[in-house]
C-alpha positions as CSV (number, residue, x, y, z in Angstrom):
1,M,-85.4,12.2,-16.3
2,L,-84.9,12.0,-20.0
3,E,-87.2,9.5,-21.8
4,E,-84.2,7.4,-23.1
5,I,-82.7,7.1,-19.7
6,K,-86.2,6.3,-18.1
7,K,-86.5,3.4,-20.7
8,K,-83.0,2.1,-20.0
9,I,-83.7,2.1,-16.3
10,L,-87.3,0.5,-16.6
11,E,-85.5,-2.2,-18.7
12,G,-82.9,-2.7,-16.1
13,L,-85.8,-3.2,-13.4
14,A,-87.5,-5.5,-15.5
15,R,-84.4,-7.6,-16.1
16,G,-83.6,-7.2,-12.3
17,I,-86.8,-8.5,-11.2
18,M,-86.1,-11.6,-13.5
19,I,-82.7,-12.0,-12.0
20,E,-83.9,-11.8,-8.4
21,R,-86.7,-14.6,-9.3
22,D,-84.1,-16.7,-10.8
23,G,-82.0,-16.2,-7.3
24,Y,-85.0,-17.0,-5.4
25,N,-85.7,-20.3,-7.4
26,F,-82.2,-21.2,-7.5
27,Y,-81.6,-20.7,-3.5
28,M,-84.9,-22.7,-2.7
29,M,-83.9,-25.4,-4.9
30,A,-80.4,-25.5,-3.1
31,S,-82.4,-25.6,0.1
32,S,-84.4,-28.5,-1.0
33,M,-81.3,-30.6,-2.1
34,T,-79.0,-30.3,0.6
35,D,-79.3,-32.8,3.6
36,D,-77.9,-30.3,6.2
37,V,-80.3,-28.7,8.3
38,Q,-78.4,-25.5,8.6
39,G,-77.7,-25.3,5.0
40,K,-81.5,-25.7,4.2
41,A,-82.2,-22.7,6.5
42,T,-79.3,-20.6,5.1
43,F,-80.2,-21.1,1.5
44,R,-84.0,-20.5,2.4
45,E,-82.8,-17.1,4.1
46,L,-81.0,-16.0,0.9
47,A,-84.1,-16.9,-1.1
48,E,-86.0,-14.8,1.0
49,E,-83.7,-11.9,0.6
50,E,-84.1,-12.4,-3.1
51,K,-87.6,-12.2,-2.8
52,K,-87.3,-8.8,-1.0
53,H,-85.1,-7.4,-3.6
54,E,-87.8,-8.6,-6.3
55,E,-90.5,-6.5,-4.4
56,L,-88.4,-3.5,-4.1
57,L,-87.5,-3.6,-7.9
58,I,-91.5,-4.0,-8.7
59,L,-92.2,-0.9,-6.5
60,Q,-89.5,1.2,-8.4
61,Y,-90.6,-0.2,-11.7
62,K,-94.1,0.8,-11.1
63,S,-93.3,4.3,-9.4
64,L,-91.1,4.9,-12.6
65,A,-93.6,3.7,-15.1
66,E,-96.6,5.4,-13.5
67,K,-95.2,8.4,-12.1
68,G,-92.2,9.1,-13.9
69,V,-90.0,9.1,-10.7
70,F,-88.3,6.6,-8.4
71,S,-90.0,6.0,-5.2
72,E,-88.0,7.6,-2.3
73,E,-88.8,4.7,0.1
74,K,-85.8,4.2,2.2
75,L,-84.1,0.9,1.3
76,V,-83.0,-0.9,4.5
77,I,-80.1,-3.4,4.1
78,P,-80.5,-6.2,6.6
79,E,-77.2,-7.3,8.4
80,M,-75.9,-10.7,7.2
81,E,-74.0,-12.3,10.2
82,N,-70.9,-13.2,8.1
83,D,-69.5,-15.0,11.1
84,K,-72.1,-17.4,11.3
85,T,-71.5,-20.7,9.7
86,F,-73.3,-21.7,6.5
87,F,-73.6,-25.5,7.3
88,T,-73.4,-27.7,10.4
89,P,-69.9,-28.9,11.7
90,E,-71.1,-32.5,10.8
91,F,-71.4,-31.2,7.2
92,T,-67.8,-30.1,7.2
93,K,-66.7,-33.5,8.3
94,R,-68.2,-35.1,5.1
95,A,-67.2,-32.5,2.9
96,A,-65.9,-34.8,0.2
97,Q,-69.4,-35.9,-0.4
98,A,-70.7,-32.4,-0.7
99,H,-70.5,-32.2,-4.4
100,Y,-74.0,-30.7,-4.7
101,E,-73.4,-27.9,-2.0
102,M,-70.1,-27.0,-3.3
103,S,-71.6,-26.4,-6.8
104,A,-74.5,-24.5,-5.5
105,L,-72.0,-22.2,-3.4
106,S,-70.2,-21.5,-6.7
107,I,-73.2,-21.1,-8.9
108,G,-74.7,-18.6,-6.1
109,L,-71.2,-16.8,-6.0
110,Q,-71.6,-16.2,-9.8
111,L,-75.2,-15.3,-9.8
112,E,-74.6,-12.6,-7.0
113,L,-71.4,-11.5,-9.0
114,S,-73.6,-10.8,-12.1
115,T,-76.3,-9.2,-10.4
116,I,-73.7,-6.8,-8.8
117,E,-72.6,-6.0,-12.1
118,H,-76.0,-5.5,-13.3
119,Y,-77.0,-3.0,-10.7
120,R,-73.5,-1.2,-10.9
121,K,-74.4,-0.5,-14.8
122,L,-77.7,1.0,-13.7
123,F,-76.1,2.9,-11.1
124,E,-73.7,4.4,-13.5
125,S,-76.4,5.1,-16.1
126,T,-77.9,8.1,-14.4
127,D,-77.3,11.2,-12.5
128,D,-80.6,11.1,-10.8
129,I,-79.5,10.9,-7.1
130,T,-82.6,8.9,-5.9
131,V,-81.7,6.3,-8.7
132,K,-78.1,6.2,-8.0
133,S,-78.7,5.8,-4.3
134,F,-81.2,2.9,-4.9
135,F,-79.0,1.0,-7.1
136,G,-75.8,1.8,-5.1
137,N,-77.6,0.3,-2.1
138,M,-78.7,-2.7,-4.2
139,V,-75.1,-3.4,-5.1
140,D,-74.1,-3.1,-1.2
141,W,-76.9,-5.6,-0.5
142,E,-75.9,-8.3,-3.2
143,K,-72.4,-7.7,-2.1
144,T,-73.2,-8.9,1.5
145,H,-74.4,-12.0,-0.2
146,Y,-71.6,-12.6,-2.3
147,D,-69.2,-12.0,0.8
148,Y,-71.1,-14.5,2.8
149,L,-71.0,-17.3,0.0
150,S,-67.5,-16.6,-0.8
151,N,-66.2,-16.7,2.9
152,E,-68.2,-20.0,3.3
153,L,-66.9,-21.5,-0.1
154,N,-63.2,-20.6,0.9
155,S,-63.7,-21.9,4.4
156,I,-64.4,-25.5,3.2
157,K,-63.0,-25.5,-0.2
158,N,-59.6,-27.0,1.1
159,I,-61.2,-29.5,3.0
160,Y,-63.2,-30.6,0.3
161,W,-60.4,-30.7,-2.1
162,A,-58.3,-32.6,0.5
163,D,-61.1,-35.2,1.4
164,S,-61.8,-35.6,-2.5
165,G,-58.4,-36.4,-3.2
166,F,-57.7,-33.3,-5.5
167,A,-53.9,-32.6,-5.5
168,P,-53.0,-30.4,-8.4
169,F,-49.3,-30.4,-7.4
């Protein structure tokens, strides 16, 4: 790998580690702030996934910095149950008071989207098949989070808007 590309990927990995730490801290904060039991567990689950991402990025950073190559350890992307509901049915009934949770979903979506873009740029920055595979898998993994949050936000958004008296038309 060319030294210039190696440096760019190391910087991207370091940035990714910080992004994943921010994601972990955000989801843990969201977990602590919601009163919904299922929402707490789901935000915590997302936080733990961000921690796994961070650990993988650290592994790759060390491997590239010390050995000059990416680790070929297989990246296993766990299945997210996109059909499971994020919050309890009771939460949906009180959607008008869910200002914090709605904001957390929206911010989480933006975090996931920017992370996807970060890994996509790193994927495109090299021809190394191992590096491309790793970042392609990271994009896919982050996309599962994005899709999950997006589905949940869309499923309760109309209820939230109606219960909050939001009528733009």
